[in-house]
N, C-alpha and C positions, 0 to 999 in steps of 0.2 A: 305545834309551831309556837315557837318562844316569842318573846317580845321584841327581840333584837333582830329574829329572823323577819319579823313582820314589817319591820322598818327598814331593814337594809335586805333587799333580795340576793342572794348568794353568800349571805355572811354565815350560813352554816357550813358550805362547802368549804371555806379555808379559815381554820383556826387563828385565834390572834396571834402575831410575831410569825408564823410561815408565811412566805410568799408561793404565789402562783409560779409556774415554770415559765409560762410567757413572760410574766414582770420580770423574773430573775434574768431570763436571756436579754431583755431590752436594757437591764441593768449592766449586763456583763458588756454588752456591746457598746453602750454608752463610756464606761471605763476605759474599752480597748481602743475605742476612736480617741479619745481624751488623750491616752497615753501614747499614740501612735502620733497626733497633733505636737504634744508637748517633746516627745522626740524629734519631730522634723523641724521645730522652734529652734531647739538647741542645737541640732545640726546645723541650722542656717546660720545662726549666731556665732558658731564656732568658725564657720567658713568665712564670716564676715571678719572676725577677729584675725583670722590669718591672712586674708586679703589685705586688711589693714596696716597689717605688719610687713609686709612685702612691698606695699605702696610706700610706708614710711621709710624703709631700708630705700629704695628707689630715689625717694626725695633726697634722702642723706647723703647717697653717692652723687647724686647732681649737684648739689652744693659743695661738694669737696673737689669736682671737676670744675666747676665754676670759680672756685678760688683757685685752682692751680691753674687755669688759661688766664686770671687776670695778672698771676704771679709771673707766668711766662711772659705774657704781654710788655709788662715792667720789664722782664728782663731782655726782651728784645729792643725796647727803647733806650735802656743802656748801652745795648751792644752796638746799636745802630750809630749812637752818640760816640761810642769809643770807635767806630769805625771811620767815622767822618774826622774825627780827630787825627787819627793815624793816617790818613790819607790827605790830612792839611799840609800846604806847602811847608811850614816851619818844622814841621814832624820828619817830613821827607828831608829837608835839609838836615837837620839834626842827625837823622839815620846815616844819611850820607856823609857826613864829615866824622862823626864819632863812631859808628860801627865799620864803615866801609871804607875809611882812610881817605876819602875824595877831598880834593882841593879847590878851590874856586880859580877859576881862568882869570889870567890878568888882563887879557883882552878875549873879547868873543872870535871864536873860529867858525870859518864856514866850512862845513865838511861837503865835498863834491865825490859823488860816487860815480865812477865811469860805468857805462854799458857794459863792458867786458867783466868787470866784477859782479855785477849783479847777475849775468847769466852764469856765472861760475858758482854761485849758490842758490839759482831760482830753479825748481821750485824745493822751499824747503822741505825736509821729511817730519820735522817737528818743529813745533813754536820754541822759542828761547825759553818760555816758561815753564815748558815741559822737558825741559834739558836736552835742548836742541845742540846744535855744534856750535860752541862759543868760540872754538879757535878759529873756526873760519870767519866768524865776524870779527873777531879781534883783527883777524890779518887784514880782513877787507877797510875797516877802518883804520888801522896803521898804513895800509897804502893809500888810502885816499887823504889822511891828514899829510903824509910826506909828499904827495904829488901836489898838495896844495902848497905846501913849504917851498917846493922846487920852483913855483910858477911865482913867488913872490918876491 
């Protein structure tokens, strides 16, 4: 036995630089496990990056919708104000005099509608705003105003 063999038992079996098969298998397993863990970590990080980008896109869309809702609310406020203005007495009078050609009455007139006239048009098939029978209403009001004038 040599001096090296006396100090280290089994040193004669494996020359220097050559590893035993069991030690080599452990090393290969360690490399394989490390590679597998590295691949799993990279896959998890890639999944997190995709999730983050989807989440950021959703937040961007949400902020766009919130700004659109705010803009629509402002428009609704403006339209409500315009509606109130158009339904105001001054605007109705201006529209009646200008667009419809109405004139102010010299004296107030009381219109009395006789029951026979009400029966003639009751029940209405459609309302006046839906394009009802304007002619029958005009006749009804004309008859009522002439009946009032005859009594005066």
